[in-house]
Biopython code that builds the backbone (N, CA, C, O; Angstrom):
import numpy as np
from Bio.PDB.StructureBuilder import StructureBuilder

atoms = [
    (1, "UNK", "N", (54.979, 59.124, -19.818)),
    (1, "UNK", "CA", (53.597, 59.345, -19.237)),
    (1, "UNK", "C", (53.747, 59.932, -17.926)),
    (1, "UNK", "O", (54.506, 59.434, -17.095)),
    (2, "UNK", "N", (53.033, 61.008, -17.693)),
    (2, "UNK", "CA", (53.077, 61.677, -16.343)),
    (2, "UNK", "C", (52.239, 60.903, -15.381)),
    (2, "UNK", "O", (51.460, 60.019, -15.741)),
    (3, "UNK", "N", (52.429, 61.269, -14.143)),
    (3, "UNK", "CA", (51.572, 60.638, -13.069)),
    (3, "UNK", "C", (50.112, 60.923, -13.213)),
    (3, "UNK", "O", (49.271, 60.079, -12.905)),
    (4, "UNK", "N", (49.794, 62.136, -13.691)),
    (4, "UNK", "CA", (48.392, 62.492, -13.871)),
    (4, "UNK", "C", (47.792, 61.626, -15.037)),
    (4, "UNK", "O", (46.689, 61.094, -14.913)),
    (5, "UNK", "N", (48.540, 61.503, -16.155)),
    (5, "UNK", "CA", (48.039, 60.692, -17.224)),
    (5, "UNK", "C", (47.850, 59.252, -16.773)),
    (5, "UNK", "O", (46.848, 58.641, -17.146)),
    (6, "UNK", "N", (48.747, 58.682, -15.998)),
    (6, "UNK", "CA", (48.613, 57.348, -15.552)),
    (6, "UNK", "C", (47.449, 57.200, -14.601)),
    (6, "UNK", "O", (46.766, 56.176, -14.625)),
    (7, "UNK", "N", (47.218, 58.131, -13.814)),
    (7, "UNK", "CA", (46.108, 58.167, -12.867)),
    (7, "UNK", "C", (44.741, 58.135, -13.693)),
    (7, "UNK", "O", (43.845, 57.338, -13.416)),
    (8, "UNK", "N", (44.658, 59.024, -14.684)),
    (8, "UNK", "CA", (43.448, 59.047, -15.492)),
    (8, "UNK", "C", (43.242, 57.750, -16.263)),
    (8, "UNK", "O", (42.105, 57.306, -16.417)),
    (9, "UNK", "N", (44.305, 57.137, -16.746)),
    (9, "UNK", "CA", (44.188, 55.837, -17.402)),
    (9, "UNK", "C", (43.725, 54.779, -16.392)),
    (9, "UNK", "O", (42.914, 53.921, -16.738)),
    (10, "UNK", "N", (44.207, 54.822, -15.197)),
    (10, "UNK", "CA", (43.796, 53.898, -14.101)),
    (10, "UNK", "C", (42.252, 54.054, -13.754)),
    (10, "UNK", "O", (41.542, 53.074, -13.530)),
    (11, "UNK", "N", (41.818, 55.282, -13.729)),
    (11, "UNK", "CA", (40.420, 55.603, -13.477)),
    (11, "UNK", "C", (39.541, 55.039, -14.628)),
    (11, "UNK", "O", (38.530, 54.386, -14.369)),
    (12, "UNK", "N", (39.914, 55.283, -15.832)),
    (12, "UNK", "CA", (39.174, 54.757, -17.017)),
    (12, "UNK", "C", (39.110, 53.295, -17.025)),
    (12, "UNK", "O", (38.041, 52.715, -17.212)),
    (13, "UNK", "N", (40.271, 52.645, -16.819)),
    (13, "UNK", "CA", (40.323, 51.160, -16.809)),
    (13, "UNK", "C", (39.440, 50.594, -15.686)),
    (13, "UNK", "O", (38.726, 49.616, -15.908)),
    (14, "UNK", "N", (39.478, 51.207, -14.452)),
    (14, "UNK", "CA", (38.588, 50.714, -13.396)),
    (14, "UNK", "C", (37.130, 50.821, -13.720)),
    (14, "UNK", "O", (36.329, 49.931, -13.435)),
    (15, "UNK", "N", (36.801, 51.969, -14.340)),
    (15, "UNK", "CA", (35.390, 52.208, -14.771)),
    (15, "UNK", "C", (34.913, 51.128, -15.778)),
    (15, "UNK", "O", (33.820, 50.574, -15.660)),
    (16, "UNK", "N", (35.764, 50.869, -16.740)),
    (16, "UNK", "CA", (35.431, 49.802, -17.792)),
    (16, "UNK", "C", (35.266, 48.439, -17.164)),
    (16, "UNK", "O", (34.410, 47.665, -17.592)),
    (17, "UNK", "N", (36.056, 48.129, -16.167)),
    (17, "UNK", "CA", (35.963, 46.808, -15.538)),
    (17, "UNK", "C", (35.051, 46.769, -14.302)),
    (17, "UNK", "O", (35.049, 45.788, -13.559)),
    (18, "UNK", "N", (34.265, 47.861, -14.087)),
    (18, "UNK", "CA", (33.350, 47.919, -12.967)),
    (18, "UNK", "C", (34.057, 47.660, -11.648)),
    (18, "UNK", "O", (33.553, 46.929, -10.795)),
    (19, "UNK", "N", (35.181, 48.240, -11.494)),
    (19, "UNK", "CA", (35.912, 48.197, -10.174)),
    (19, "UNK", "C", (35.996, 49.577, -9.576)),
    (19, "UNK", "O", (35.768, 50.592, -10.234)),
    (20, "UNK", "N", (36.344, 49.577, -8.256)),
    (20, "UNK", "CA", (36.354, 50.899, -7.572)),
    (20, "UNK", "C", (37.579, 51.738, -8.194)),
    (20, "UNK", "O", (38.581, 51.198, -8.663)),
    (21, "UNK", "N", (37.388, 53.010, -8.144)),
    (21, "UNK", "CA", (38.383, 53.939, -8.645)),
    (21, "UNK", "C", (39.608, 53.839, -7.775)),
    (21, "UNK", "O", (39.473, 53.496, -6.601)),
    (22, "UNK", "N", (40.777, 54.111, -8.267)),
    (22, "UNK", "CA", (42.027, 54.196, -7.466)),
    (22, "UNK", "C", (41.976, 55.427, -6.498)),
    (22, "UNK", "O", (41.213, 56.363, -6.739)),
    (23, "UNK", "N", (42.753, 55.420, -5.459)),
    (23, "UNK", "CA", (42.745, 56.612, -4.562)),
    (23, "UNK", "C", (43.241, 57.832, -5.268)),
    (23, "UNK", "O", (43.922, 57.719, -6.288)),
    (24, "UNK", "N", (42.916, 59.029, -4.749)),
    (24, "UNK", "CA", (43.332, 60.258, -5.393)),
    (24, "UNK", "C", (44.831, 60.390, -5.466)),
    (24, "UNK", "O", (45.571, 59.702, -4.761)),
    (25, "UNK", "N", (45.265, 61.275, -6.319)),
    (25, "UNK", "CA", (46.668, 61.481, -6.519)),
    (25, "UNK", "C", (47.408, 61.878, -5.186)),
    (25, "UNK", "O", (46.842, 62.621, -4.385)),
    (26, "UNK", "N", (48.581, 61.421, -4.964)),
    (26, "UNK", "CA", (49.342, 61.925, -3.775)),
    (26, "UNK", "C", (49.577, 63.417, -3.841)),
    (26, "UNK", "O", (49.759, 63.936, -4.942)),
    (27, "UNK", "N", (49.585, 64.086, -2.816)),
    (27, "UNK", "CA", (49.906, 65.520, -2.836)),
    (27, "UNK", "C", (48.670, 66.403, -3.023)),
    (27, "UNK", "O", (48.793, 67.627, -3.065)),
    (28, "UNK", "N", (47.467, 65.795, -3.136)),
    (28, "UNK", "CA", (46.307, 66.593, -3.337)),
    (28, "UNK", "C", (45.932, 67.522, -2.175)),
    (28, "UNK", "O", (45.422, 68.627, -2.363)),
    (29, "UNK", "N", (46.200, 67.032, -1.004)),
    (29, "UNK", "CA", (45.831, 67.814, 0.250)),
    (29, "UNK", "C", (47.032, 68.277, 1.037)),
    (29, "UNK", "O", (46.907, 68.551, 2.231)),
    (30, "UNK", "N", (48.201, 68.375, 0.411)),
    (30, "UNK", "CA", (49.439, 68.757, 1.072)),
    (30, "UNK", "C", (49.277, 70.093, 1.741)),
    (30, "UNK", "O", (49.629, 70.236, 2.913)),
    (31, "UNK", "N", (48.754, 71.084, 1.036)),
    (31, "UNK", "CA", (48.647, 72.447, 1.629)),
    (31, "UNK", "C", (47.829, 72.439, 2.896)),
    (31, "UNK", "O", (48.242, 73.030, 3.894)),
    (32, "UNK", "N", (46.672, 71.782, 2.891)),
    (32, "UNK", "CA", (45.867, 71.775, 4.033)),
    (32, "UNK", "C", (46.515, 71.019, 5.237)),
    (32, "UNK", "O", (46.371, 71.422, 6.391)),
    (33, "UNK", "N", (47.205, 69.948, 4.929)),
    (33, "UNK", "CA", (47.943, 69.152, 5.996)),
    (33, "UNK", "C", (49.015, 70.017, 6.533)),
    (33, "UNK", "O", (49.148, 70.075, 7.756)),
    (34, "UNK", "N", (49.796, 70.695, 5.757)),
    (34, "UNK", "CA", (50.835, 71.551, 6.247)),
    (34, "UNK", "C", (50.331, 72.655, 7.116)),
    (34, "UNK", "O", (50.902, 72.924, 8.173)),
    (35, "UNK", "N", (49.226, 73.334, 6.679)),
    (35, "UNK", "CA", (48.609, 74.365, 7.512)),
    (35, "UNK", "C", (48.170, 73.859, 8.893)),
    (35, "UNK", "O", (48.390, 74.519, 9.909)),
    (36, "UNK", "N", (47.554, 72.695, 8.907)),
    (36, "UNK", "CA", (47.048, 72.130, 10.168)),
    (36, "UNK", "C", (48.255, 71.777, 11.019)),
    (36, "UNK", "O", (48.226, 72.025, 12.224)),
    (37, "UNK", "N", (49.294, 71.223, 10.468)),
    (37, "UNK", "CA", (50.470, 70.861, 11.252)),
    (37, "UNK", "C", (51.114, 72.141, 11.824)),
    (37, "UNK", "O", (51.500, 72.177, 12.992)),
    (38, "UNK", "N", (51.225, 73.192, 10.986)),
    (38, "UNK", "CA", (51.824, 74.482, 11.471)),
    (38, "UNK", "C", (50.986, 75.006, 12.682)),
    (38, "UNK", "O", (51.514, 75.397, 13.723)),
    (39, "UNK", "N", (49.694, 74.984, 12.473)),
    (39, "UNK", "CA", (48.807, 75.508, 13.644)),
    (39, "UNK", "C", (48.992, 74.692, 14.881)),
    (39, "UNK", "O", (49.031, 75.248, 15.978)),
    (40, "UNK", "N", (49.108, 73.400, 14.752)),
    (40, "UNK", "CA", (49.248, 72.480, 15.907)),
    (40, "UNK", "C", (50.597, 72.797, 16.648)),
    (40, "UNK", "O", (50.645, 72.957, 17.868)),
    (41, "UNK", "N", (51.671, 72.873, 15.833)),
    (41, "UNK", "CA", (52.977, 73.158, 16.462)),
    (41, "UNK", "C", (53.025, 74.561, 17.018)),
    (41, "UNK", "O", (53.700, 74.782, 18.023)),
    (42, "UNK", "N", (52.350, 75.516, 16.423)),
    (42, "UNK", "CA", (52.397, 76.868, 16.928)),
    (42, "UNK", "C", (51.599, 76.900, 18.236)),
    (42, "UNK", "O", (52.021, 77.571, 19.177)),
    (43, "UNK", "N", (50.493, 76.219, 18.327)),
    (43, "UNK", "CA", (49.719, 76.218, 19.601)),
    (43, "UNK", "C", (50.494, 75.544, 20.712)),
    (43, "UNK", "O", (50.449, 75.994, 21.857)),
    (44, "UNK", "N", (51.218, 74.455, 20.392)),
    (44, "UNK", "CA", (51.975, 73.780, 21.428)),
    (44, "UNK", "C", (53.149, 74.598, 21.928)),
    (44, "UNK", "O", (53.498, 74.513, 23.105)),
    (45, "UNK", "N", (53.757, 75.373, 21.076)),
    (45, "UNK", "CA", (54.882, 76.171, 21.477)),
    (45, "UNK", "C", (54.493, 77.538, 22.031)),
    (45, "UNK", "O", (55.329, 78.293, 22.527)),
    (46, "UNK", "N", (53.186, 77.834, 21.929)),
    (46, "UNK", "CA", (52.671, 79.077, 22.467)),
    (46, "UNK", "C", (52.907, 80.240, 21.611)),
    (46, "UNK", "O", (52.841, 81.371, 22.091)),
    (47, "UNK", "N", (53.205, 80.025, 20.256)),
    (47, "UNK", "CA", (53.474, 81.147, 19.393)),
    (47, "UNK", "C", (52.259, 81.498, 18.540)),
    (47, "UNK", "O", (52.212, 82.591, 17.976)),
    (48, "UNK", "N", (51.292, 80.625, 18.431)),
    (48, "UNK", "CA", (50.176, 80.956, 17.465)),
    (48, "UNK", "C", (48.873, 81.269, 18.263)),
    (48, "UNK", "O", (48.791, 81.064, 19.474)),
    (49, "UNK", "N", (47.914, 81.752, 17.547)),
    (49, "UNK", "CA", (46.629, 81.955, 18.127)),
    (49, "UNK", "C", (45.913, 80.639, 18.335)),
    (49, "UNK", "O", (45.959, 79.758, 17.477)),
    (50, "UNK", "N", (45.253, 80.502, 19.472)),
    (50, "UNK", "CA", (44.522, 79.284, 19.724)),
    (50, "UNK", "C", (43.234, 79.254, 18.943)),
    (50, "UNK", "O", (42.934, 80.166, 18.172)),
    (51, "UNK", "N", (42.496, 78.223, 19.146)),
    (51, "UNK", "CA", (41.201, 78.051, 18.389)),
    (51, "UNK", "C", (40.229, 79.230, 18.617)),
    (51, "UNK", "O", (39.339, 79.483, 17.805)),
    (52, "UNK", "N", (40.422, 79.934, 19.733)),
    (52, "UNK", "CA", (39.506, 80.982, 20.065)),
    (52, "UNK", "C", (40.026, 82.339, 19.438)),
    (52, "UNK", "O", (39.374, 83.372, 19.591)),
    (53, "UNK", "N", (41.216, 82.316, 18.728)),
    (53, "UNK", "CA", (41.737, 83.481, 18.108)),
    (53, "UNK", "C", (42.395, 84.386, 19.062)),
    (53, "UNK", "O", (42.391, 85.599, 18.854)),
    (54, "UNK", "N", (42.999, 83.837, 20.167)),
    (54, "UNK", "CA", (43.673, 84.631, 21.119)),
    (54, "UNK", "C", (44.903, 85.309, 20.579)),
    (54, "UNK", "O", (45.282, 85.074, 19.432)),
    (55, "UNK", "N", (45.561, 86.177, 21.404)),
    (55, "UNK", "CA", (46.725, 86.876, 20.872)),
    (55, "UNK", "C", (47.933, 86.015, 20.680)),
    (55, "UNK", "O", (48.067, 84.990, 21.349)),
    (56, "UNK", "N", (48.813, 86.387, 19.796)),
    (56, "UNK", "CA", (50.077, 85.724, 19.650)),
    (56, "UNK", "C", (50.996, 86.168, 20.774)),
    (56, "UNK", "O", (50.973, 87.330, 21.181)),
    (57, "UNK", "N", (51.827, 85.220, 21.289)),
    (57, "UNK", "CA", (52.741, 85.541, 22.280)),
    (57, "UNK", "C", (54.134, 85.752, 21.672)),
    (57, "UNK", "O", (54.456, 85.144, 20.651)),
    (58, "UNK", "N", (54.947, 86.594, 22.278)),
    (58, "UNK", "CA", (56.232, 86.877, 21.685)),
    (58, "UNK", "C", (57.365, 86.225, 22.526)),
    (58, "UNK", "O", (58.516, 86.224, 22.089)),
    (59, "UNK", "N", (57.072, 85.698, 23.666)),
    (59, "UNK", "CA", (58.096, 85.136, 24.495)),
    (59, "UNK", "C", (58.770, 86.166, 25.416)),
    (59, "UNK", "O", (59.673, 85.833, 26.184)),
    (60, "UNK", "N", (58.304, 87.440, 25.320)),
    (60, "UNK", "CA", (58.865, 88.475, 26.158)),
    (60, "UNK", "C", (57.866, 88.723, 27.331)),
    (60, "UNK", "O", (56.659, 88.519, 27.201)),
    (61, "UNK", "N", (58.418, 89.159, 28.444)),
    (61, "UNK", "CA", (57.505, 89.474, 29.555)),
    (61, "UNK", "C", (56.588, 90.658, 29.243)),
    (61, "UNK", "O", (56.963, 91.533, 28.463)),
    (62, "UNK", "N", (55.422, 90.698, 29.826)),
    (62, "UNK", "CA", (54.499, 91.810, 29.640)),
    (62, "UNK", "C", (55.077, 93.076, 30.277)),
    (62, "UNK", "O", (55.714, 93.005, 31.328)),
    (63, "UNK", "N", (54.854, 94.247, 29.637)),
    (63, "UNK", "CA", (55.322, 95.458, 30.272)),
    (63, "UNK", "C", (54.569, 95.753, 31.561)),
    (63, "UNK", "O", (53.431, 95.316, 31.733)),
    (64, "UNK", "N", (55.213, 96.507, 32.485)),
    (64, "UNK", "CA", (54.542, 96.793, 33.731)),
    (64, "UNK", "C", (53.267, 97.574, 33.494)),
    (64, "UNK", "O", (53.242, 98.474, 32.656)),
    (65, "UNK", "N", (52.234, 97.255, 34.199)),
    (65, "UNK", "CA", (50.944, 97.942, 34.079)),
    (65, "UNK", "C", (50.083, 97.372, 33.024)),
    (65, "UNK", "O", (48.957, 97.852, 32.888)),
    (66, "UNK", "N", (50.464, 96.427, 32.276)),
    (66, "UNK", "CA", (49.624, 95.860, 31.243)),
    (66, "UNK", "C", (48.761, 94.755, 31.866)),
    (66, "UNK", "O", (49.096, 94.258, 32.941)),
    (67, "UNK", "N", (47.689, 94.369, 31.231)),
    (67, "UNK", "CA", (46.782, 93.390, 31.826)),
    (67, "UNK", "C", (47.399, 92.005, 32.086)),
    (67, "UNK", "O", (46.974, 91.259, 32.968)),
    (68, "UNK", "N", (48.438, 91.697, 31.262)),
    (68, "UNK", "CA", (49.115, 90.422, 31.484)),
    (68, "UNK", "C", (50.180, 90.424, 32.506)),
    (68, "UNK", "O", (50.773, 89.378, 32.772)),
    (69, "UNK", "N", (50.468, 91.581, 33.117)),
    (69, "UNK", "CA", (51.605, 91.650, 34.053)),
    (69, "UNK", "C", (51.280, 91.144, 35.409)),
    (69, "UNK", "O", (52.139, 91.144, 36.291)),
]
sb = StructureBuilder()
sb.init_structure("model")
sb.init_model(0)
sb.init_chain("A")
sb.init_seg("    ")
for serial, (resi, resn, name, xyz) in enumerate(atoms, 1):
    if name == "N":
        sb.init_residue(resn, " ", resi, " ")
    sb.init_atom(name, np.array(xyz, "f"), 0.0, 1.0, " ", f" {name:<3s}", serial, name[0])
structure = sb.get_structure()
């Protein structure tokens, strides 16, 4: 029996016994969690765009005459 089949059986059993449903399957939100974690790490290291959508930094000094110089 797969994890999904077991989960569906647990939901059915809980409904028949008038009990709360079991929590959702593990891994359901893994993609969203990993994206949020990546954004957080990128912001802390200065490599990603901030919440305002600012430019990415490359770690190199700005060329002479540029606005960031």
